[in-house]
Every structure is written in C-alpha cells, then in structure tokens.
N, C-alpha and C positions, 0 to 999 in steps of 0.2 A: 027830668032831673039828671038821669044818668049821662046824658050827652055832655053835661058840664064837667064830668070827671073823665071823659074819654080822652085818648091821646090826641084826637083832632082838635081838642079845645085848648091845647097848649102849643107854645113855640119853644123847642129846645134850644137854648142859647149858650154858646160856649163863652165862658167868662174871659178867657185869655184873649180871644178874638175881639171881644167887645173893648178890652183895654187898649188894644193896638189900633183898631180901625175906628172905634167909636161905637157907642151903644146903639144908636139909631141905624148906623150902617150894618151892624151885626144882626139887628132885628129884620131889617129889609132883606139882607142876604139869606137869612133863615126862611123867610117867606118865599123868596124867589126860588130857592132849592126845592122847597115843597111843591111849588107850582111846576117846576121842571120835571120832578119825579112823576107828577100827575100826567103830564104830557107824554113822558116816555112810556109809562104804563099803558096809556091809551093809543100808542102809535101815532101821536100827533106832533112829534118833535121834528123840526125841519133843519137838519144839519146843525143841531144844537141850539136852534132858535125857538123860542116860545114867547107867547105874549101875556101880558098882565096889564090890568088898568089901575089907574090911580084910586079909583073908587074901591075896587076890590082889595087893594093893598091897605087902604085906610080901614076897611071893614075888618080885615084880618089882623092888623098890627096896631091900629090907632094912630099911625103916622099921618100927619096932614100932608096935603099936596106939596107944601113948601118944604116940609121936613124930608119928604121923599126925594124931591129934586136935589137937595143938598147932599143927601146920602148917596144918590146915584152918581152925582158928579164926583164925589170922593171915591167911591168904588171904582169908577172908570179911571180916575187918575192913578189908582194903584194897580190897574191892569186886571182886576179881578172879574169885571164884567164889561160887556160891550152892549150898546143899544142901537136900535134904528126904528124909525117910524115907517110902517108900510101898511098897505091894504086900504080898502074902501068899505066902511069908514076907517080912517087911519088909526092904527093901534100901535102902542109902543111895544116892541119886541126886545127881549133880553137874551143874552148868551153868557154863560158862566164859564170863565176860562179855567178849566180844571187844573191844567198843569201849573198855572200861575198860583192858584189857591193852594195846591198841594205843596209847592216849593215854599210858599209863605208859611204854610203849616209847619214843614220840617225845619225851617229856620227858627221858628218860634220854639219848637221843642228843644233844640239844641242850645239856644241862647238864654231862654228865660226861666227854665226849669218850672214851668207852669203847665197846667192843663191847657191843651190846644185844640185847634178847631177841626172839625170835619166840615163838610158841607152840611150844615145843621139841617135837621129834619124834624118833622113833628111825629115823634115816636114816644111810646111809654118806655122809658129806659129800664123798667123792671121786667119787661117782657123779653123773650128771646128775639134775637135778630131775625127779621123777616126779609128775605130777598125779594124786592118788588119790582126790580127792573134789570135790564140786561147789560147795563153799563158797569163794567168792573171797576172803573176809576171811582165812580160815585160810591159803589159798595165799599171799596177800600177806605175811602174817606169816612163813611158812616161807621165802619168798624173801628177805625182809629179814634174817632171821637168818642165813641162809647167807652173804649179803654181809658181815654184821657180823663174821663169823669171819675174813675176809680181811684181809691186812695192807696196808691203804691208808688215806690220810687220811680222817678222819670226814666232812668236808664233801664230799669226792669220792663217798664211799660213799652219803651221803644223796641227792646229785644223781642218782647212777646209779639208785638205788631209786625216786626220785620219777619219773624218766623211764620206766623199764621197767615199773613197776607201774601205769601209766595204763591204765584200762579201756577197752574198746571201747564202742560206742554202746549195745549191749544189756547191758552190765555183766556179761558172762559170762566174759570172758577178758581178761587183761592183755597188754600190748604184747609181753612177752617170750614169752608163751605162743602167740603167732601165728607164731613162728618154727618151721620144720620141725625144726631141730636147735638145741640150746642148751647151752653150757657156760659157767657163770657166771664161772669163773676166767679163761677166755680172753676173754670179752667185756669184763670190767672192766679187764683188762690193756690192751686196745685203747682203751677209754675214757680211762684214764689217759694213754696215749701221746697221744691226740688233744688232751687238756686241756693237755699240755705245749706242743703246737703253738699252741693258742689263747693261752697266756700268754707265747709267745715273740715280742717285738716284730718281729723279722725275718720271722716267718711267721705273723703274727697275722691269719689269714684264717679266721674262724670259719665262714663259709658253706662253704668248701671242706672244712674239717675235719669239719663236721657232715654234709655230703654223703658224705664218705668213710665216716663211721660208719654212715649209713643204708644205704649200699651193701653193707657187711659184714653189717648186721643182717638185710636182707631179700634178700640175693644168693643165692650158690650153696650156702649152708649149710656153708661150710668150718668156721666156728667153731661 
C-alpha cells in the first residue's frame, strides 16, 4: 500500500509548461526526464542519449502509442527533444536539449508571470532537494521548478533562483548545494522577509539585510 503514496508513484507536472506545449507533451517530457535521470545515475547515458519504449511510457503515463507519437512529433518540432532508432533489436532513443528547454523556461518566466517548468521529475516536493546526478544543468532546472511551484511573486522567485543557482568556480555545484542543509520553502520565506525590509524606507539597509541572509545561508544550518 505504501508504494502507492511514494514519490515514484507520481509525475510532477508543471502547469505552465502544459499550457504552452500541451498536456500530453508535458506528461511525456516528465517521464523522459525521469528516465534520463535514471540513465545518468547508473552511468548508462551516451552523450545525452537514452532509450525508452512505447510500452514503458504507456505503463508509466497511460499515453497510448498514438498519443506518444503525436507528443514526440510536437516536442521535436519545438526543438526540445531529438530522437533516433538504433540497436538490435531497434529501440527508440531520446535526447533532451537542455539549453533549448532552459531558454523556453526563461522566456515563459518573463512573459507569462506564471509558474514555469523545470525538466520535471518524479519527486516528492515536500522533501528536501536530493542531488541524484552529476549534471548541473538538470539540477538547476529541478531547483527552478521547485521554486516555481511556491506561492511568491514571480520577480522574487527569479531573483531567488538567480542568486542560489550561481555556480562555483569549478562549475560543479551551485550556491545552494554548498549548504550542509537546505529547505527551499524556508529559505525563500526568509528571502521574502528580507526583501520587505529592503523595500521599507524606515529600514532600508540592504547591507544589513543581505548580511543577515548570508548568516542564515552559511551559518548553523537551522534552515
């Protein structure tokens, strides 16, 4: 019974992405990203390529073969994915074009004032972010999507993401990943509270507010 409530029993779907590319396309993309992360975690990815079968996709998403073909065609036309059929027996391979997806996401943020997409993944959004692969671009998208689901002003969320996804010098970790503990909901709550202080003429001391934020960020790990 417990497996019915586990994170693997759900597909996390970004509503704004579904509005823009279509519900079935968003569902398919979420499943493909989950499969891609599995291949990355197990060292099976081949220059970004991984395979999935129509049977498995239907099992995981309930999309029929016909619905899958239409969704794949649409996602290819948008430049979000590429496909090829290779191997014996022949299997359909997929490649998710991260830069295209990220640019699509950024455009959506700026123009629609809606919650926007990450490369969706099967996670429990109430749990702390878990770093499960070595691809910083995927982890950045996962982080942005988690933030996009929270009920805060779009500009605030964008500033929060820009700050916390800044990579280190070796481009292996982002700023939020350098913290021993991390809970996004608590961090953005603090960020929003500090922003109110910055915008208050009576307490408009950005230096103090920023220092307070940094102390929380790298301090005793309460948040």
